[in-house]
C-alpha positions as CSV (number, residue, x, y, z in Angstrom):
1,M,57.7,54.3,-75.6
2,G,55.5,55.7,-72.8
3,I,53.3,57.6,-75.2
4,I,52.6,54.3,-77.0
5,I,51.3,52.6,-73.7
6,R,49.3,55.6,-72.6
7,Q,47.6,56.1,-76.1
8,S,47.1,52.3,-76.6
9,I,45.6,51.9,-73.0
10,R,43.0,54.6,-73.8
11,N,42.5,53.5,-77.4
12,T,42.1,49.8,-76.3
13,I,39.3,50.6,-73.7
14,I,37.7,52.8,-76.2
15,S,38.0,50.2,-79.0
16,Y,36.6,47.4,-76.9
17,I,33.5,49.6,-75.9
18,G,33.3,50.0,-79.7
19,V,33.5,46.4,-80.3
20,A,30.7,45.7,-77.8
21,L,28.5,48.3,-79.4
22,G,29.6,47.1,-82.9
23,F,28.6,43.6,-81.9
24,I,25.4,44.6,-80.6
25,I,24.5,46.8,-83.7
26,T,26.1,44.7,-86.5
27,I,25.1,41.2,-85.0
28,W,21.9,41.8,-83.6
29,I,20.2,45.2,-84.5
30,Y,21.2,45.5,-88.2
31,P,20.3,41.9,-89.3
32,N,16.9,42.1,-87.2
33,I,15.8,45.6,-88.6
34,L,17.2,45.7,-92.2
35,L,16.8,43.1,-94.9
36,P,20.1,41.6,-96.1
37,E,19.7,43.7,-99.3
38,Q,19.3,46.9,-97.3
39,Y,22.2,46.3,-95.2
40,G,24.2,45.1,-98.2
41,L,23.5,48.6,-99.6
42,T,25.0,50.4,-96.5
43,R,28.0,48.3,-96.9
44,V,28.5,48.8,-100.5
45,L,27.9,52.6,-100.4
46,L,30.6,52.7,-97.5
47,S,32.9,50.7,-99.7
48,L,32.5,53.1,-102.8
49,A,32.8,56.2,-100.5
50,M,36.0,54.8,-99.2
51,V,37.3,54.3,-102.6
52,S,36.2,57.7,-103.5
53,T,37.9,59.2,-100.5
54,Q,41.1,57.9,-101.6
55,L,40.8,59.6,-105.0
56,A,40.0,62.9,-103.5
57,N,42.3,62.9,-100.6
58,L,45.4,63.2,-103.1
59,G,47.6,61.5,-100.6
60,T,47.0,64.2,-97.8
61,Q,46.7,61.7,-94.7
62,N,50.1,60.1,-95.3
63,T,51.7,63.3,-95.9
64,I,50.5,65.1,-92.9
65,I,52.1,62.2,-90.8
66,R,55.4,62.3,-92.8
67,Y,55.9,66.1,-93.0
68,F,54.4,67.4,-89.8
69,P,57.6,67.0,-87.9
70,I,58.8,69.8,-90.2
71,F,55.9,72.1,-89.5
72,R,55.8,71.3,-85.7
73,N,56.0,74.7,-83.8
74,K,53.4,75.4,-81.0
75,E,54.4,79.3,-80.9
76,N,53.8,79.7,-84.7
77,K,50.6,77.4,-84.6
78,H,52.5,74.9,-86.8
79,H,52.8,77.1,-89.7
80,G,49.3,77.1,-90.9
81,S,49.5,73.2,-91.7
82,L,45.9,72.8,-90.9
83,F,45.0,75.0,-93.8
84,L,47.1,73.0,-96.1
85,S,45.9,69.8,-95.0
86,L,42.3,70.9,-95.5
87,A,42.8,72.7,-98.7
88,V,44.2,69.9,-100.8
89,P,41.4,67.5,-100.2
90,F,38.8,70.3,-101.3
91,I,40.5,70.3,-104.7
92,G,40.3,66.4,-104.8
93,L,36.6,66.7,-103.8
94,F,35.9,68.9,-106.9
95,F,37.4,66.5,-109.1
96,L,35.6,63.5,-107.5
97,T,32.3,65.3,-108.2
98,I,33.2,65.5,-111.9
99,I,34.1,61.9,-112.0
100,L,30.9,60.6,-110.2
101,Y,28.8,62.8,-112.5
102,A,30.7,61.7,-115.8
103,F,30.9,58.0,-115.1
104,R,27.6,57.4,-113.6
105,P,26.4,55.3,-116.3
106,E,29.3,53.2,-116.5
107,I,29.4,52.6,-112.6
108,T,25.6,52.0,-112.1
109,Q,25.6,49.5,-115.0
110,H,27.7,47.0,-113.0
111,F,25.1,47.0,-110.3
112,I,21.8,47.5,-112.0
113,E,21.2,43.9,-112.6
114,R,21.7,42.4,-109.1
115,S,22.1,45.5,-106.9
116,A,19.3,47.7,-108.2
117,L,18.7,49.4,-104.8
118,L,22.2,51.0,-105.1
119,V,21.4,52.8,-108.4
120,D,18.5,54.7,-106.6
121,Y,20.9,55.7,-103.7
122,Y,23.9,56.4,-106.1
123,W,24.2,60.1,-105.2
124,L,24.7,59.5,-101.6
125,I,28.3,58.4,-102.3
126,L,29.4,62.0,-102.7
127,P,28.5,63.4,-99.3
128,L,29.4,60.3,-97.6
129,A,32.8,60.3,-99.3
130,A,33.2,64.1,-98.4
131,F,32.5,63.5,-94.8
132,I,34.7,60.5,-94.4
133,L,37.3,62.4,-96.4
134,F,37.7,65.1,-94.0
135,F,37.4,63.0,-91.1
136,H,40.2,61.0,-91.9
137,V,42.3,64.2,-92.7
138,L,41.4,65.6,-89.4
139,S,42.2,62.3,-87.7
140,A,45.6,62.3,-89.4
141,Y,46.2,65.7,-88.2
142,V,45.4,65.1,-84.4
143,R,47.5,61.9,-84.8
144,A,50.5,64.1,-85.9
145,L,50.0,65.9,-82.7
146,Y,50.2,62.6,-80.8
147,D,46.4,62.4,-80.0
148,T,44.6,59.3,-81.2
149,V,41.8,59.2,-78.7
150,M,39.3,61.5,-79.8
151,S,39.2,60.3,-83.3
152,S,39.0,56.8,-82.1
153,F,36.3,57.5,-79.8
154,L,34.0,59.3,-82.4
155,M,34.8,56.5,-85.0
156,N,34.3,53.5,-82.5
157,I,31.6,54.9,-80.2
158,V,29.9,58.0,-81.2
159,I,29.1,56.7,-84.9
160,R,27.7,53.5,-83.6
161,V,25.5,55.1,-81.1
162,L,24.3,57.3,-83.7
163,A,23.6,54.3,-86.1
164,A,21.8,52.6,-83.2
165,I,19.3,55.6,-82.7
166,I,18.4,55.9,-86.5
167,L,17.9,52.2,-86.6
168,V,15.4,52.4,-83.8
169,L,13.7,55.3,-85.5
170,Y,13.4,53.2,-88.5
171,L,12.0,50.0,-86.5
172,L,9.4,52.3,-85.1
173,N,8.4,53.4,-88.4
174,W,9.1,57.2,-87.5
175,I,11.3,57.5,-90.5
176,T,11.4,55.8,-94.0
177,F,14.1,53.9,-95.3
178,F,15.1,56.8,-97.7
179,Q,15.2,59.0,-94.5
180,F,17.1,56.3,-92.8
181,M,19.8,56.2,-95.5
182,I,20.0,60.2,-95.5
183,A,20.5,60.1,-91.6
184,F,23.2,57.1,-92.1
185,V,25.1,59.4,-94.3
186,S,24.5,62.5,-91.9
187,T,26.1,60.6,-89.0
188,Y,29.6,60.6,-90.7
189,G,29.0,64.4,-90.9
190,I,28.3,64.8,-87.3
191,I,31.5,63.2,-86.2
192,T,33.7,65.3,-88.7
193,L,32.3,68.5,-87.6
194,W,32.8,67.4,-83.9
195,L,36.4,66.5,-84.6
196,L,37.1,69.8,-86.5
197,I,35.7,71.8,-83.5
198,Y,37.8,69.6,-81.1
199,T,40.9,70.4,-83.1
200,L,40.5,74.1,-83.1
201,N,39.8,74.2,-79.4
202,E,42.1,71.7,-78.2
203,F,45.3,72.5,-80.0
204,E,47.1,75.8,-80.8
205,V,46.4,75.8,-84.5
206,N,44.1,77.8,-86.8
207,I,43.0,77.6,-90.6
208,K,45.0,80.8,-91.4
209,P,47.9,79.9,-93.9
210,D,51.5,80.6,-93.4
211,F,52.5,81.0,-97.1
212,Q,56.1,82.4,-96.1
213,F,56.9,79.1,-94.6
214,L,56.1,77.1,-97.6
215,R,59.4,77.0,-99.4
216,K,59.5,75.9,-103.1
217,S,61.7,73.0,-102.2
218,L,59.4,71.8,-99.3
219,L,56.4,72.0,-101.5
220,K,58.0,70.0,-104.4
221,S,59.1,67.4,-101.8
222,M,55.4,67.1,-100.4
223,G,54.0,67.2,-103.8
224,N,56.2,64.2,-104.8
225,Y,55.4,62.3,-101.8
226,S,51.7,63.0,-102.0
227,L,51.6,61.6,-105.6
228,F,52.8,58.2,-104.5
229,A,50.7,58.4,-101.4
230,F,47.7,59.2,-103.5
231,F,48.2,56.1,-105.8
232,G,49.3,54.0,-103.0
233,G,46.2,54.9,-101.0
234,I,43.9,54.2,-103.9
235,A,45.5,50.9,-104.4
236,S,45.4,50.1,-100.7
237,I,41.7,51.0,-100.3
238,L,40.9,48.9,-103.3
239,V,42.4,45.8,-101.8
240,N,40.4,46.3,-98.5
241,N,37.1,47.2,-100.4
242,I,37.1,45.1,-103.8
243,D,35.5,42.1,-102.3
244,I,32.5,44.1,-101.2
245,I,32.2,46.0,-104.4
246,M,32.8,42.9,-106.5
247,L,30.1,40.8,-104.5
248,G,27.7,43.6,-105.0
249,S,28.2,43.3,-108.7
250,L,28.8,39.6,-109.1
251,A,26.6,38.1,-106.4
252,G,24.2,40.7,-105.4
253,L,23.4,42.7,-102.2
254,T,22.0,39.8,-100.1
255,E,25.2,37.9,-100.5
256,T,27.2,41.2,-99.7
257,G,25.2,41.7,-96.5
258,I,25.7,38.0,-95.4
259,Y,29.5,38.6,-96.3
260,A,29.8,41.9,-94.4
261,I,28.6,40.4,-91.1
262,A,31.1,37.5,-91.4
263,F,33.9,39.9,-92.6
264,Y,33.2,42.2,-89.5
265,I,33.4,39.4,-87.1
266,G,36.8,38.2,-88.7
267,S,38.1,41.7,-88.8
268,A,37.2,42.4,-85.1
269,I,40.7,41.0,-83.9
270,T,42.6,43.8,-85.8
271,I,41.4,46.6,-83.4
272,P,44.6,46.4,-81.3
273,R,46.6,46.7,-84.5
274,K,44.9,50.1,-85.4
275,S,45.5,51.3,-82.0
276,V,49.2,50.7,-82.1
277,Y,49.6,51.9,-85.7
278,Q,47.9,55.1,-85.2
279,I,50.5,56.3,-82.5
280,S,53.5,54.5,-83.8
281,S,53.3,56.1,-87.2
282,P,53.9,59.8,-86.2
283,L,56.6,58.4,-83.8
284,I,58.3,56.7,-86.5
285,S,58.2,59.7,-88.6
286,D,60.0,61.8,-86.0
287,A,62.5,59.1,-85.6
288,F,63.3,59.0,-89.3
289,K,63.7,62.8,-89.0
290,K,66.3,62.2,-86.3
291,K,67.8,59.2,-88.0
292,D,67.3,57.2,-84.9
293,L,67.0,53.6,-86.5
294,N,67.3,51.8,-83.2
295,L,64.0,53.4,-81.8
296,I,62.3,52.4,-85.1
297,E,63.7,48.9,-84.7
298,D,62.4,48.6,-81.2
299,I,58.8,49.9,-82.1
300,Y,58.8,47.5,-85.0
301,S,59.8,44.4,-82.8
302,R,57.6,45.5,-79.8
303,S,54.5,46.2,-82.0
304,S,54.8,42.6,-83.5
305,I,54.9,40.5,-80.2
306,N,52.2,42.8,-78.5
307,M,49.9,42.6,-81.5
308,I,50.3,38.8,-82.0
309,I,49.4,38.6,-78.3
310,A,46.2,40.6,-78.6
311,G,45.4,39.1,-82.0
312,G,45.9,35.3,-80.7
313,L,43.6,36.1,-77.8
314,L,40.8,37.5,-79.9
315,F,41.3,34.9,-82.7
316,C,40.9,32.0,-80.1
317,G,37.7,33.9,-78.8
318,V,36.3,34.4,-82.2
319,V,36.9,30.7,-83.7
320,A,35.8,29.1,-80.5
321,N,32.5,31.0,-80.3
322,I,31.7,30.8,-84.2
323,E,28.6,28.6,-83.4
324,N,27.3,30.8,-80.5
325,L,27.9,34.1,-83.0
326,M,25.9,32.2,-85.6
327,K,22.9,31.4,-83.3
328,L,22.6,35.1,-82.7
329,L,22.0,35.9,-86.2
330,P,18.8,35.7,-88.0
331,P,18.8,32.4,-90.3
332,A,19.4,34.4,-93.5
333,Y,22.9,35.3,-92.3
334,S,24.0,31.5,-91.7
335,G,26.8,30.0,-93.7
336,G,29.5,32.6,-92.9
337,N,31.7,30.4,-90.6
338,L,34.5,29.6,-93.1
339,V,34.7,33.4,-94.2
340,I,35.2,34.3,-90.6
341,I,38.1,31.7,-90.0
342,I,39.6,32.7,-93.3
343,I,39.6,36.4,-92.6
344,A,40.5,36.1,-89.0
345,S,43.6,33.9,-89.9
346,A,44.9,36.3,-92.5
347,N,44.4,39.3,-90.0
348,V,46.6,37.4,-87.4
349,F,49.5,37.2,-89.9
350,S,48.9,40.9,-90.6
351,M,49.2,41.8,-86.9
352,A,52.3,39.4,-86.5
353,T,54.3,41.5,-89.1
354,G,54.1,44.6,-86.8
355,V,54.0,48.1,-88.2
356,N,56.1,47.4,-91.4
357,G,53.6,49.6,-93.4
358,A,54.4,52.8,-91.2
359,I,58.3,52.2,-91.6
360,I,57.9,52.0,-95.3
361,L,55.7,55.0,-95.8
362,N,57.6,57.4,-93.6
363,S,61.0,56.3,-95.0
364,K,62.6,57.5,-98.4
365,H,61.6,54.2,-99.8
366,Y,57.9,54.9,-99.6
367,H,57.6,54.2,-103.3
368,F,57.5,50.6,-102.7
369,D,54.2,50.8,-101.1
370,L,52.6,52.0,-104.2
371,Y,54.3,49.3,-106.5
372,S,53.5,46.4,-104.3
373,T,49.9,47.3,-103.7
374,I,49.1,47.9,-107.4
375,F,50.4,44.2,-108.0
376,L,48.1,43.2,-105.1
377,I,45.0,45.0,-106.8
378,F,45.6,42.9,-109.9
379,V,45.8,39.7,-107.7
380,T,42.8,40.6,-105.7
381,I,40.6,41.4,-108.8
382,I,41.7,38.3,-110.7
383,L,41.0,36.2,-107.6
384,N,37.5,37.6,-106.9
385,Y,36.5,37.6,-110.5
386,L,37.4,33.8,-110.7
387,L,36.2,32.7,-107.3
388,I,33.1,34.9,-106.5
389,P,31.1,33.2,-109.4
390,V,32.0,29.6,-108.3
391,Y,32.2,30.0,-104.3
392,G,30.3,33.1,-103.6
393,I,31.3,34.7,-100.4
394,L,33.9,31.8,-99.6
395,G,35.6,32.9,-102.8
396,A,35.6,36.6,-101.6
397,A,37.1,35.8,-98.4
398,I,39.9,33.5,-100.0
399,G,40.6,36.4,-102.4
400,T,40.7,38.9,-99.7
401,A,43.1,36.8,-97.4
402,T,45.3,36.0,-100.0
403,A,45.9,39.6,-100.7
404,V,46.4,40.6,-97.0
405,I,49.0,37.7,-96.4
406,L,50.8,38.4,-99.8
407,Y,50.7,42.3,-99.1
408,N,52.1,41.9,-95.6
409,F,54.7,39.2,-96.6
410,L,56.2,41.7,-99.3
411,K,56.3,44.5,-96.9
412,L,58.2,42.2,-94.4
413,F,60.6,41.2,-96.8
414,Y,61.3,44.7,-98.0
415,V,61.8,46.3,-94.6
416,Y,64.4,43.4,-94.0
417,F,66.0,44.1,-97.3
418,R,66.3,47.9,-96.8
419,F,66.9,48.3,-93.2
420,S,68.1,44.9,-91.9
421,M,65.0,44.8,-89.5
422,Q,62.5,41.8,-89.0
423,P,59.9,42.1,-86.0
424,F,60.0,38.4,-85.0
425,E,61.2,37.3,-81.6
426,T,61.4,33.7,-80.2
427,Q,58.6,34.9,-77.7
428,I,56.3,34.6,-80.8
429,L,56.7,30.9,-80.7
430,Y,55.5,30.7,-77.1
431,V,52.5,32.9,-77.9
432,L,51.5,30.6,-80.8
433,A,52.0,27.4,-78.6
434,I,49.7,28.9,-76.0
435,G,47.3,29.8,-78.3
436,A,47.0,26.2,-79.8
437,A,46.9,24.7,-76.4
438,T,44.0,27.1,-75.5
439,M,42.1,26.0,-78.5
440,I,42.6,22.3,-77.9
441,I,41.4,22.7,-74.1
442,I,38.5,25.0,-75.0
443,S,37.3,22.5,-77.8
444,Q,36.8,19.9,-74.9
445,V,34.4,22.2,-73.0
446,P,30.9,21.0,-73.7
447,T,28.3,23.4,-75.1
448,M,26.0,25.1,-72.4
449,F,22.1,24.9,-72.4
450,N,22.0,28.7,-73.3
451,T,23.8,30.5,-76.1
452,Y,24.6,33.8,-74.0
453,I,25.8,31.9,-71.1
454,D,28.0,29.6,-73.1
455,L,29.5,32.7,-74.9
456,I,30.2,34.4,-71.6
457,I,31.7,31.3,-70.0
458,R,33.6,29.9,-72.8
459,S,35.1,33.5,-73.4
460,T,36.1,33.7,-69.7
461,I,37.8,30.4,-69.8
462,I,39.7,31.4,-72.9
463,T,41.0,34.5,-71.5
464,G,42.2,32.9,-68.4
465,L,43.8,29.8,-70.3
466,Y,45.5,32.3,-72.7
467,L,46.7,35.3,-70.7
468,S,47.7,33.6,-67.6
469,P,50.8,31.9,-68.9
470,I,51.5,35.0,-71.1
471,I,51.5,37.2,-68.2
472,M,53.3,34.7,-65.8
473,L,56.1,34.1,-68.3
474,N,56.5,38.0,-68.9
475,I,56.6,37.2,-72.5
476,S,56.2,40.9,-73.2
477,E,56.8,43.5,-70.5
478,Q,55.0,46.2,-72.2
479,F,51.9,44.0,-72.7
480,N,52.3,43.2,-68.8
481,Q,52.4,46.9,-68.4
482,L,49.4,47.4,-70.6
483,V,47.2,45.0,-68.7
484,F,48.1,46.3,-65.5
485,E,47.5,50.0,-66.4
486,T,44.3,49.2,-68.1
487,I,43.0,47.4,-64.8
488,K,43.9,50.7,-63.0
489,K,41.9,52.7,-65.5
490,I,39.0,50.5,-65.3
491,K,39.1,50.8,-61.5
492,S,39.4,54.5,-61.4
493,P,38.0,57.3,-63.8
494,F,40.7,58.6,-66.4
């Protein structure tokens, strides 16, 4: 479990720096420089690129994590696994290009009435999807080598710094909006190239293939897994992005931009979950290879309690500061309060269920992930189709939150059914009680005369009220260790 602690500490520090940058850029810079329609364009493009990425990766990301233990061999440069990891997505990218070209009229007709700006920038989807595709593939590869820090640094910090730079250039009228969009896409190319160079220099790997190691039985097994991972990935990314895409089609880019800001705030609490999941997944894969179910169960339960602690703190901070956050936004972005609360609540439940997705995907029962997610796609589309025209961004939030809760509940039940494992411990009740008490107390604190001062003071009080009993009661030894190690890291360079 030591590697989870070490990687989580570094990722947590990087992620929270990224949160600070993301807050400045998403809450302050973007809304004050771009029009809601322009910001909505960047969000819809990203969502369409993410969906396209899942079409093109052909299940490569999850396949890398699951099968890398078989390839792992430093002396033989991991048997040319990097070549295979990059070659398969190239094939998928070729087919994606054909699809985007052939179905351009059908895709654009859904946006031309309310989101005409997207039609003008349609072809940016392809390079953006290509950059994101290979970044995620390389990220999965270095995760399999137990390194999650560099990819986290690039995606959480570097990409946001680059975004801030091009936003300032646009603000100063040094570049046009068209040039801004080209630069926006290019930032993802920069971090992808950076990660590739890092991978080749840092680890004993190369792009030279090792065809002798690729036995027919191994390729067949990987192909079968990749097929299910491919469809499961498409389903999962659709669930995560269908609200943005359908809002752009049914409500317009302005509503999409407002929703994207609120969704970002409500989703900020999931950052600790991403850090834990990134390093837990390859460890669970290795544990399945060794048939060490006790280790898997230990990771499962610890991930749940630690993520609910972190998620509970961030939930209290976000909900208690909603009014402050809304005051920092331009008036055009008001009205997202309920969206924030709904999305944040769903994400807290998701964090409480631990790393159930990693357990399913790395087991022999990985097929379930596909079946359950396909069902959820239909639920999500139906809910959004019915709710968005009536309730707008609130309807999208309800539909998305329902999908998140239902999806994680199904995975929770399935892991218990197949492995007799469930992540919940009695300590979770203590965490929920502490969170509720914190919210009751902070609600009695009067609003300060200045928004920024109120935000700082209110957040400081919440942190003290919430963390003090959790640390003193030693609800999670691992969390206590993480806190003390993080303090040490902050005090001294790491």
